N, C-alpha and C positions, 0 to 999 in steps of 0.2 A: 222646800226651796221655791222662792218666788220666781215664777216663769212669766210675769207679765211684761210685754214689750209694747211700748207705744211707737207707732210709726206716723210721723207727722209731716205735712206739706201745706203750701199755701192753696191748693185746690184738691178736691176729691177727685177730680178728673185726672190730675197728675198721679195720685196714689193708685188709682184703679188702673190706668193704662200703663204705668211704668213700674210699679212695685208690687202688683198683685201676686205674681208668681213667687216673689220673695216671701210675702205674707203667707201664702199657701204652704210653701215649703217649711217655714217655721212652725205653723199650725200643725202640720203633719208630725213634727218632732215633739209635740206636746206643749209648745208655748202658747200662751193666751195673748192673742193679737188684738190690739185696740188701734183702730185707724182714727186719726184726729185731723180735721181740716174744716174749712168753711163749708157751708151747705151749697151744693149745686146739683145739677141734674144726675150726678153719679153717686151721690151720697148714700142713696138707698140700695145700691147694688152690692155693698159688702155683705148684708145679712144673708144673702142667697149662699155665700160661701162660708157662712159661720163665723164671720168676723165682726166684732163689735165696732160701731162707729160713734164717735163723739163730735158734735158740731162745735166749732170754734169760730166765732165772729172775728174777722180780721180785715183791715184795709191793706190789701195786697200791695198796692203801688204807692200808698201815701207815706209821708215822712213827717207827719204831725207828732211832735213830742208828747202831747197828752195822750193821744190815741195809742201810741207805742207803749207808753207807761202802763195804760189800762191793759194792753195785750200782755205785757209781762205779769201783771197781776193775775189775769185770767188763766195764763199758763201755769203759774205758780200754784193756783188754787186747783186746777185740773190734775196736775202732777201729784200734789199732796193727797188728793181724794183717791186717785187710782193706785198710787204708790207702785210704780213700775220698777222692775230690776234694771231695765235699759230703755233708753230712748233713741230711736233712729230718726234723725232729722234731715229734711231735704228742703231746698229752695232757700234764697238768701235771708228773707225776713225770719223764717222759722230757725235757721241755723244760728242767727244772732240771739233772738229773744228766747228760744227754747233752751239754749245753752245757758243763758243767765239764770233762767228759772231753775234749771237742773242744778246748777252749781250751788244755789241757795239751799236746795233740798238734799245735796249730796248724792245725786242720782247719776249714774254713769250715762253719758251721751255720746253717740257716734254721729258725726256730721258727714254730709256729702256735698261738696262743693261742685255742682254739676255745671256751673257757668257763673260769670261774675256780673251779668246784667249790664244795664245801660250805664250804671255809675262808673264802670271802668272803661267804657268806650270812649267817653269824653270826660276827662278829668276835670273836676271843679270842687266847690266847697263841699257838696254832697259826697264826693268821693273821699275827702278827708275825713268826714264824719263816719262814713261807712267803714273806712279802714280802722279808725279808733274803735268802733264798735266790735269788729272782729277781734282786735287785740284783747279787748276786755273779756269777750264772750267765749273765745276758743281756748283760754288758758287751762281750763280743767277738763277739756274733752278727753275721752278715752282714745279716740282716734279721729282724724280729719281725713276723709278720703277725697282725692282730686281725680278728675277725669281726663286730664292731659297735663303733660310735663310743664307747659308754659305757666299755667295757672298755679301749679304747685310751687315752682321756682319764684313767681312774682310774690306769693304769699310769704315764702321764706326770705327772700331779699328784702322785702319791705318790713319784716319783723312782725307780720300779722299772726304768725303761728310758729311754734317751735318745730324744727325739722323732725325730731324724734316723734312727734305726734302724728306725722303725716304718712300717707300711703297712696299708691296709685291704682286706679281701677280702669278697665277698658270701657269707658263711658258707662252707660246704665246697662249695656249688653242688649242682645236681642233674642227673641224666642225663636231658634232656628228651626223648630218643628212647626211653628205656625206661619212664619214668613219664609215660604219656600218658592222656588222658581216654578212657573207654570210648565206643564209637561209638553203641551203643544202651543207655542206661541201664536198669538192672533195678530195677523198682519193686515193693516188697512191702507187706504190711500191717502191718509194724513200722518204726519209725524208729530207725536205728543211730547211736549216738554212739560213736566209736572213739578210743582213746588208744593211741598207739605210742610206747613209751619203756621204759627200764628201770624196773622196779617200785620206785621210790623215793618216800618221802614229799616229798621236794624237788621231785618232778615234778607235785605236786598230786594224787596218786592218791587220798589220803584225802578231799580236798575234792570231787573228782568223784564218789566213791562216795556221799558225803553229799548232794550235789546231785541225783544220780540217784535216790536213795532218796525224797527229797521229791517229785521229778517223777513218779515212778511211781505215787504215790497218786492222782494226777489224770490221768495219761496212762499207763495200764498197758501200752500197746503199745510203749513205747520200750524199747530194749535198750542197755546200756552194755557195750561190749566193750573188753577190755584185751589188748594184744599187746606182749610183751617179756620180758626176762630177770627172774626172781626172783633177787636178788643177796644171799646171806646175809652177806657180808663187810662190805657197806657199812652205816655206822652209820644211814643214812636208809632202809634196806631195808625193804620190806614182807614180813613173815614168811609162810611157807607156811600157818601156822595162820590168820593174818588173812585171806589170800586165800580159803582154804577156807571160812571163816565167811561171807564175802560171797557166795561161790557157793551155799552152802547156803541163805542167806537169799534167794537169787533176785534179788539186786540187780546182779549182774555175770556176764558170760560171759567167763572167762579163756581166751584163745586159745593161750597158750604162746609159743613162739618159732617164727619161720618165715622162710625165705629168700624167700618170695613175698609180701612186704609189699605190693606193688602190687596183688595180687589182693584182699586185705582192704581196701586203701584204696578201690578201685573199688566195692566193696559197700556201703561206709559212706554215710550221708546227711550226716554232719558229723564232722570230725576235731577233737578237743578235746585241748589240752595246757595245764593250769593250772599251769605250772611257776613256781617262784620266781625263777629266773635261768638264762640260757642264754648260749651263744655266739650262733649263729643255729641253731635246732633243725632238723636234717636232715628229721625226720619231718613237720614243717609245710611244708618246701620240696617234699617229695615229695607231700604231700596236695594242695597247691596246683598242683602240676605235673599231677596227674591230674584236675584240675577240681573239687576239693571245697571247700565253704566251711569256714571255720576259726573255732574259738573258742579264744582263748589270753589270756594275762594281759598287762596293760600293764605289763610287766617287761623289764628288760635283755635284749636278744636276741630275745625273743618278739615284741615290737611291731614288729620290723623286717620281719616277714613279713606282718602284717595292716594294711591300710588300713581302720580302723573304719567299718563299715557299707558297705563297698564289696566286699571279698572275705571278710568275716567280721566277728566282733565281739570287742572287747577287754573283759576283765573285771579287777576288782582282784585282786591276788594274795592268796591265803590267805583269800578271802571266799566262803564257801559260798552265802550269799544272792545275791551278784551273779553268781556262776557259774550258779546255778540260774536266775536271771532271764535271762541271755543264752542259755542252752540253751532255755528256754521260748520266748524270742523267735525263736530259729532254728527251732524246732518249728512255730511258728505262721505263718512266712512260707509265701507260695505256692510251689508247686513251681517255677513259672517264675522267681521272685525268687531262689530257692536255686541254680538252674542258672546264672543270670546272674552271681551271686556266684563260683560255680566257674569260669566263663569269665573273670571279671576276675582271679581268682587265677592262672590259667594264663598270662595275658598278663603279669602282674607278674613271674612267674618267668622267662619268655622274655626279658624286657627286662632284668631285674636279677640273676637268679640261676642263669643257665646255667652248667653245670659247666665249659664251655669257657673262660669268662671267668676262672676260678680257674687252670685249667691254663696258659693263656697268660701269666698274671702270674708263675707259677712258671718257665715256659720263659724269660721275658725276663730274670729274675734269674739263673737258672742260666747262661744264655749269657753274661751280663755277668761273673759270677764266673769261669767257664771261660776266657774271653777275656783277663781280667786275669791269671790264672795263666799262661796260655800266653805272654802278652807279657813277664811277669817271668822266665819260663823263657828265653825267646829273649835278653833283655837280659843276664841273669846266668848263662845256662847255657853 
């Protein structure tokens, strides 16, 4: 029986950080796992875990028709060569073009819509093109997983996917055994607000800087920390010049990129993500898992993680004044109240967002697909 499974996304970084545990679990059950993504600093890390890696050139953010046509051809050639039983696809471009290639070759594909990206934040001609591509590409999917009810409902209401092909996951889940609360919290004379995300305007970075600037005039002991990639290719990217100006002004401490996110989460007093729209943000799940109170927007995906007033506060999207008010409210809470919020968040993650819930959903579906194929082979073979 064919036990090859391709797992594909638009960066090796994404696969390694968000899907490695799923890969390892499948590998432990005897599946032959092949990771497919563009080359980056994480591409050579799969071999240590006995996972094959295939590099796939891809213009992640581009919309050039010729380049995208070449991508479909490359995907079709790669899938034909490997001949997987199943493909697990993540990130928008991979979901669309991997599905088209898989349908040409009659290969089962499971999609995961983890977020809709900038095309659905501001609707325009690109949005209409992307919607059409989803309609065409998702018709033959074995399953299309969504990470929040709003995105699922939007796809069904717009006719982008058939309801019977869909299912809901609790985000990408979080490794509750790795992201654990610190036993003895470290307290200092400063109050740290931490944002963990790609440095994009759509993540609410500018609103956070503006709110922190206002707060620092009254509470000079606060520190606003940013952790994540500076991405020059994204149209919503914060430029290096903008970041440096904020650093020079003293309003922000940019931490760069780190593989030890849990270390910085544990040192923060509050984790903030004023994003405009998400699937279910992994950074907030990890923050809640380590027992940190959260401030995020009352927006699609973000509000899934926070029960307002219980494990954090919700603010209005793109509102500097409301974000500033919620940050001040958090700042003025007693230490005991903030610690209780953190404990509430940890309990919420254990009940609703444990990564094992996600892994089990995939295993159930993969087993059903493989059983169906094996039965078909027995009958017709």
